[in-house]
C-alpha positions as CSV (number, residue, x, y, z in Angstrom):
1,M,18.7,41.3,-92.5
2,S,18.8,44.1,-95.0
3,T,18.6,43.3,-98.7
4,I,19.3,46.7,-100.2
5,T,21.2,46.4,-103.4
6,Q,20.8,49.9,-104.9
7,L,21.9,52.7,-102.5
8,R,20.2,56.1,-102.7
9,L,23.1,58.6,-103.0
10,T,23.4,62.3,-103.1
11,P,26.8,63.6,-104.4
12,A,28.5,65.8,-101.8
13,A,30.9,67.6,-104.2
14,G,31.9,67.4,-107.9
15,R,34.9,65.0,-107.6
16,I,34.6,63.3,-104.2
17,G,32.0,62.4,-101.6
18,A,28.4,61.2,-101.4
19,T,25.8,61.0,-98.8
20,V,24.1,57.6,-98.4
21,H,20.4,57.6,-97.4
22,D,18.1,55.0,-95.9
23,V,20.8,52.8,-94.4
24,R,21.0,52.0,-90.7
25,L,24.6,50.9,-90.0
26,N,25.0,47.8,-87.9
27,G,26.7,44.4,-87.9
28,E,23.7,42.7,-89.5
29,L,23.6,44.3,-92.9
30,G,23.2,41.8,-95.7
31,P,26.0,41.0,-98.2
32,D,24.3,42.8,-101.0
33,T,24.1,46.0,-99.0
34,V,27.7,45.7,-97.9
35,A,28.8,45.1,-101.5
36,A,26.8,48.2,-102.6
37,I,28.5,50.3,-99.8
38,E,31.9,49.1,-100.9
39,A,31.2,49.9,-104.6
40,A,30.0,53.3,-103.7
41,L,33.1,53.9,-101.6
42,Y,35.5,53.1,-104.4
43,E,33.6,55.4,-106.7
44,H,33.1,58.4,-104.4
45,K,36.1,57.9,-102.1
46,V,34.2,59.0,-99.0
47,L,30.7,58.2,-97.9
48,F,28.6,60.1,-95.3
49,F,25.7,58.6,-93.2
50,R,23.5,60.8,-91.1
51,G,21.5,59.7,-88.1
52,Q,23.7,56.8,-86.9
53,G,23.5,57.7,-83.2
54,H,22.4,54.2,-82.3
55,L,26.0,53.0,-82.9
56,D,28.2,52.4,-79.8
57,D,31.8,51.1,-79.8
58,A,30.6,47.5,-80.2
59,G,28.2,48.3,-83.0
60,H,30.9,50.5,-84.7
61,E,33.3,47.5,-84.6
62,A,30.6,45.0,-85.8
63,F,29.8,47.1,-88.8
64,A,33.5,47.7,-89.5
65,R,34.0,43.9,-89.6
66,L,31.6,43.6,-92.5
67,L,34.0,45.7,-94.6
68,G,37.3,44.2,-93.5
69,H,39.6,43.4,-90.5
70,P,39.8,46.1,-87.8
71,V,43.3,47.0,-86.7
72,G,44.5,49.2,-83.8
73,H,46.8,52.1,-84.1
74,P,50.5,51.0,-84.1
75,T,51.5,53.1,-81.2
76,V,48.5,54.9,-79.6
77,P,46.3,53.1,-76.9
78,S,42.8,52.5,-78.1
79,A,39.8,54.0,-76.4
80,D,38.1,50.6,-75.8
81,G,41.0,48.3,-75.3
82,R,40.5,46.9,-78.8
83,Y,40.4,48.9,-82.1
84,T,38.8,52.3,-81.4
85,F,41.0,55.3,-81.8
86,E,39.7,58.4,-80.1
87,L,40.3,62.1,-81.0
88,D,39.2,64.3,-78.1
89,A,39.9,68.0,-78.7
90,T,39.5,68.7,-74.9
91,K,42.8,66.7,-74.4
92,G,44.6,68.9,-77.0
93,V,44.6,66.6,-80.0
94,R,43.5,68.3,-83.2
95,A,44.7,66.6,-86.4
96,N,44.6,69.8,-88.6
97,N,47.1,68.7,-91.2
98,W,46.6,66.9,-94.5
99,H,47.3,63.2,-94.1
100,T,46.4,59.7,-95.0
101,D,46.0,57.5,-91.9
102,V,49.1,55.7,-90.6
103,T,51.2,55.7,-93.8
104,F,54.3,55.4,-91.7
105,V,53.8,51.6,-91.8
106,P,53.9,49.6,-95.1
107,S,50.4,48.0,-95.2
108,Y,48.6,51.1,-93.9
109,P,44.8,50.9,-93.5
110,K,42.6,50.5,-96.5
111,A,39.7,52.4,-95.0
112,S,38.7,54.4,-91.9
113,I,35.2,54.6,-90.3
114,L,34.7,57.7,-88.1
115,R,31.7,58.6,-86.0
116,A,30.9,61.8,-84.2
117,L,29.9,61.7,-80.5
118,E,30.3,65.4,-79.4
119,L,30.7,68.5,-81.5
120,P,31.2,72.2,-81.1
121,A,28.3,74.6,-81.7
122,A,30.0,75.7,-84.9
123,G,33.1,74.6,-86.8
124,G,35.0,71.4,-86.5
125,S,34.3,70.2,-90.0
126,T,36.5,67.7,-91.9
127,V,37.8,68.1,-95.4
128,W,38.7,65.1,-97.7
129,A,40.8,65.2,-100.9
130,N,40.7,62.8,-103.9
131,T,44.3,61.8,-104.5
132,A,43.3,60.0,-107.7
133,A,41.9,63.2,-109.2
134,A,45.0,65.0,-107.9
135,Y,47.2,62.6,-109.9
136,E,45.1,63.1,-113.0
137,D,45.4,66.9,-112.7
138,L,49.2,66.7,-113.0
139,P,50.7,67.8,-116.2
140,A,52.3,65.0,-118.2
141,P,55.9,65.8,-117.2
142,L,55.0,65.9,-113.5
143,K,53.2,62.5,-113.8
144,V,56.4,61.0,-115.2
145,L,58.4,62.5,-112.4
146,A,56.0,61.5,-109.7
147,E,55.9,57.9,-110.9
148,S,59.7,57.7,-110.6
149,L,59.9,58.9,-107.0
150,R,59.7,57.1,-103.7
151,A,59.1,58.9,-100.3
152,V,60.0,58.0,-96.7
153,H,57.0,58.3,-94.4
154,T,57.7,58.4,-90.6
155,N,55.8,59.1,-87.4
156,D,59.1,60.5,-85.9
157,Y,58.5,64.2,-86.3
158,D,57.2,67.1,-84.2
159,Y,53.7,66.1,-83.3
160,A,53.3,68.9,-80.7
161,A,53.8,71.4,-83.5
162,S,51.7,69.7,-86.1
163,L,48.7,68.8,-84.0
164,A,47.8,72.4,-83.1
165,L,47.9,72.0,-79.4
166,T,46.3,74.7,-77.4
167,P,48.8,77.3,-76.3
168,E,49.0,76.2,-72.7
169,L,49.7,72.6,-73.9
170,A,52.1,73.6,-76.7
171,D,54.2,75.6,-74.3
172,N,54.4,72.8,-71.8
173,P,57.6,70.7,-72.5
174,E,56.3,67.9,-70.4
175,V,53.2,67.6,-72.5
176,A,55.1,67.8,-75.7
177,E,57.5,65.1,-74.6
178,L,54.5,62.9,-73.5
179,F,52.9,63.3,-76.9
180,R,56.2,62.2,-78.4
181,K,56.4,59.2,-76.2
182,V,52.9,58.1,-77.2
183,F,53.1,58.7,-81.0
184,V,56.7,57.7,-81.4
185,S,56.8,54.9,-78.8
186,T,58.0,52.9,-81.7
187,A,59.6,55.0,-84.5
188,F,58.6,53.8,-87.9
189,K,60.1,54.6,-91.3
190,T,58.6,53.2,-94.5
191,E,59.5,53.8,-98.1
192,H,56.4,54.2,-100.4
193,P,56.0,55.0,-104.0
194,V,54.8,58.6,-104.5
195,V,52.3,57.2,-107.0
196,R,50.6,53.9,-105.9
197,V,48.2,51.8,-108.0
198,H,44.9,51.2,-106.3
199,P,44.4,47.4,-105.9
200,V,40.6,47.5,-106.6
201,T,40.1,50.4,-109.1
202,G,43.5,50.4,-110.8
203,E,43.6,54.2,-110.4
204,K,46.9,55.9,-109.8
205,T,46.9,57.9,-106.6
206,L,49.3,60.3,-105.0
207,L,50.7,58.8,-101.7
208,L,51.9,61.8,-99.6
209,G,50.5,63.7,-96.6
210,A,52.0,64.8,-93.3
211,F,53.9,61.6,-92.7
212,A,55.8,61.9,-96.0
213,Q,59.0,63.6,-94.9
214,K,61.7,62.9,-97.5
215,I,62.1,61.9,-101.2
216,V,64.5,59.1,-101.6
217,G,67.8,60.3,-103.1
218,L,67.2,64.0,-102.6
219,S,68.3,66.4,-100.0
220,G,65.9,67.6,-97.3
221,K,65.4,70.9,-98.9
222,D,64.7,69.5,-102.4
223,S,62.4,66.9,-100.8
224,K,60.3,69.5,-99.2
225,T,60.0,71.4,-102.4
226,L,58.9,68.4,-104.4
227,I,56.5,67.2,-101.7
228,A,54.9,70.6,-101.5
229,L,54.6,70.8,-105.3
230,F,52.6,67.5,-105.6
231,Q,50.7,68.2,-102.4
232,R,49.3,71.4,-103.9
233,Y,47.5,69.3,-106.4
234,V,45.9,67.2,-103.7
235,E,44.7,70.3,-101.8
236,R,43.1,72.0,-104.8
237,L,39.6,72.9,-103.8
238,E,38.2,71.2,-106.9
239,N,39.5,67.9,-105.5
240,T,38.0,68.3,-102.0
241,V,34.7,67.9,-100.1
242,R,34.0,69.5,-96.7
243,W,31.6,67.8,-94.3
244,D,29.8,69.7,-91.5
245,W,29.3,67.1,-88.8
246,Q,26.2,66.4,-86.8
247,V,26.2,64.2,-83.7
248,G,25.6,60.6,-84.9
249,D,27.2,61.1,-88.3
250,V,29.4,58.4,-89.7
251,A,32.0,58.9,-92.5
252,I,33.8,56.1,-94.3
253,W,36.7,56.9,-96.6
254,D,39.0,55.0,-98.9
255,N,42.3,55.6,-97.2
256,R,44.2,54.4,-100.3
257,A,42.7,57.3,-102.5
258,T,42.3,60.2,-100.1
259,Q,43.8,62.6,-97.7
260,H,41.9,64.5,-95.0
261,Y,42.2,67.5,-92.7
262,A,40.2,68.2,-89.5
263,V,39.5,72.0,-89.4
264,N,40.6,73.6,-86.1
265,D,38.3,76.5,-86.0
266,Y,36.2,76.0,-82.8
267,G,38.4,77.3,-80.0
268,D,38.0,75.5,-76.7
269,Q,34.7,73.9,-77.5
270,P,34.5,70.1,-77.2
271,R,34.9,67.8,-80.3
272,L,34.9,64.0,-79.7
273,V,35.1,61.5,-82.6
274,R,36.0,57.8,-82.7
275,R,37.6,55.9,-85.6
276,I,38.2,52.3,-86.5
277,T,40.6,51.5,-89.3
278,L,40.6,48.4,-91.5
279,D,43.7,46.4,-92.4
280,G,45.3,47.3,-95.7
281,D,47.5,45.8,-98.4
282,L,51.1,46.5,-99.4
283,P,51.2,49.4,-101.9
284,V,52.9,49.0,-105.2
285,G,54.2,51.7,-107.6
286,V,53.5,52.0,-111.3
287,D,56.7,49.9,-111.9
288,G,55.4,47.1,-109.6
289,T,57.9,47.8,-106.8
290,P,56.2,47.4,-103.4
291,S,56.6,49.6,-100.3
292,R,59.2,48.5,-97.8
293,L,59.8,49.0,-94.1
294,I,63.0,50.7,-93.3
295,E,62.8,51.0,-89.5
296,P,62.5,49.2,-87.2
297,T,64.2,46.2,-88.9
298,E,62.1,43.9,-86.7
299,P,58.8,45.5,-85.7
300,P,58.0,44.8,-82.0
301,A,55.1,42.3,-81.4
302,V,53.7,44.7,-78.9
303,P,54.8,48.4,-79.4
304,G,55.7,50.2,-76.2
305,L,52.9,52.6,-75.2
306,V,52.4,55.3,-72.7
307,P,49.3,54.3,-70.6
308,A,46.2,56.1,-71.6
309,E,45.5,57.3,-68.0
310,Q,49.0,58.9,-67.9
311,L,48.3,60.8,-71.1
312,E,44.8,61.9,-69.8
313,A,46.3,63.1,-66.5
314,A,48.9,65.1,-68.3
315,L,46.4,66.8,-70.6
316,S,43.7,67.5,-68.0
C-alpha cells in the first residue's frame, strides 16, 4: 500500500495542468495518496501520468473507483461491457471540438480518466482549457451577463459533421445515420447555468462547450453569438495546456472546470484511447438555481443502443 502524501509535480502550463511523478496508478493506492491526487486535480484541473502501461481495463476501473463512482456513457455502448468508453480513430470517431464531457445530462461527470493505448507517429495531442480562469478573464459587465444566463445542452445535433469523420465516412449517409442512432439513441436536453459554482473549490466556471446549443430566452442567432463570445475566453491560449501523448500515459481532468479538444492532425494513422468517467453532482448557478432536465421527461432505465458490433461493421 502506498503512503505517499506529497506528490512531486511539474507544472505543464501557466494556468492549467501538471505532470505527476513517481506514482504507479492502481486500485491499491493508499488514502493519503488518493487525497493528494484529488487535491492536485482541483488545483491544476488536469493531471498527467507517464508510464502507466501496466493498466488494463480492470486496473483502470479499479483506480477510478478510488476517486469516485464510475458511470457509463448515457447512450454509447462501452468497450468492456461496463464503464470503458473507447475512442478509436480508425472507426472514424475524432472528437475535435471543444467540449466538457456529457453535459447534455444534468449531473454530468465530475472527472474523466483517459489512457492511451495506440498513437500516431506524430500528432494526436489533446488540449485542455481552464474554465475557471476563463470566467476570471471576463470583463465585469460580461461576468454579470454570464451569471444571469442559462443554456440548453443537447446531444441531438449533427455528430457526423462535428466529429470530423474521414471523407469516405462523412459522405456515407448510412454511416451518418448510424452515428446519429448511437449518439442520439436517447435525445437529452438539459438546462444548465452558464456560470456554475464548483462544489469543492467554490470557483465560478463557464459551463459551455459543443453540447451548449441555445441560450434560454434568446433566438438561435443571438444564442450562437453569445455562446461564441464566452467560448472565446475559454479557448484563449493562456488558459490552455497541450499534451503530447505517449503510449501508457494517463490524464485525469476535473470535468467541472475544464473543456478539452482532441487535435485531428494525424491523417489515417491509428489513435486509440479509453476513458472512464466518474459520477457527478447537480450544478448550481451563482443564484443557487440548479440545472434541470428538459427532455426526456422520464429518462429510460436502459437507453436504446445500437449494438457495438453493428457500428463496427458499418465503419470498417
